[in-house]
N, C-alpha and C positions, 0 to 999 in steps of 0.2 A: 595210421600215421598219428603221431601225438604232437600237439602244438603246445608251446610254452607261453608264458606271460609276455615275453618280448615280442614273439611273433604275432600274438593276438593284438598287442598294442600297435604294432606296425600295420596290421590289416585294418584296424579301426581308424588309424590316421589316414591311410590311403582312401578309405571309404568315407572319410570326413564324418565319422560317427564319434561322438563323445562317450567314452566309456570310463567309469570310475575305477580306481585301482582295486577296490574290493570286489569288483565284478569280473576281473580278468581271469581268475582261476575257474570260476563257474563257466564263463564263456569259452575258455580253452577246452574244457571238458565237452561242452556241447559241440563245438566245431570239430573236435577230434572224432566224436561219434559220427558226425555227418560224413567226414572224410573216410572213416572206416566203412560206412555203408556204401559209399561210391566205389571204394576198392573192391567190395564184394560184387558189385554190379559188373566190374571189369572182368571178373572171372567167369561170367556166364558165356557159354558157347553160342556165338551168333553166326557161325559159318552157314552159308546158304540162305540167310535171311536178308531179304532186300530192305534197304533203308526206306523209311516212311516219312512223309511230311505230316500225315494226319492218321489218326486211328480209324477214321471212317474212309472207306474205299469209294471216293467220289471223284468225278472229274468236273471241272468247271465248264459251263457252256461257252462256246466260242462264237465270235461274231466276225463278220467280214471287216477287214482293215481298209476302210474306204474313207477318203477325205471328203467332207461335206461341210456346209456352213451351218448345219443344225436345223435349217428351215424355220428359224424364229426371227428373221431380220425385222419384220414389221413390228413384232412385239417388243424387241429391243429398242428400235427407233422410237416407238411410242413413249418410252420412258425418258427419252432425252429432251432437254429443254430447247435445244437448238439443232433439230435434226433435219436432214434432207431426205425426202422420200426415196424409197428403194428404186423407183423407176427413174429417178434423177441421179442415181449414184449410190444411194443407200449408205450414208455416213452421218456422223454428228460431230459437231465442233466442240473443242475443249478449250479452257483458258490457256494462254501462252505460259509455258513453264520456263523456257530457257530464253534469255535475252541476248 
């Protein structure tokens, strides 16, 4: 696929890239070469090849989907200036935001 100066100028404008007029011909040649390479990749036979998300065949470790409080209530409350102990409800007060 061959790109002309007008197309390259439009691409640069859409990408919000400032390109001088004397660079348009050179950039058109480079972009045309990239598109030619991508067209060559489309010709490769990929029948029977499963899509991949990564080149490394790994699976991520899974954990149980359990709701919990994290077990750090005392540590969090210790940082609050006006906190109520966990055995008394375990919360802290904040300044009034809405009047």
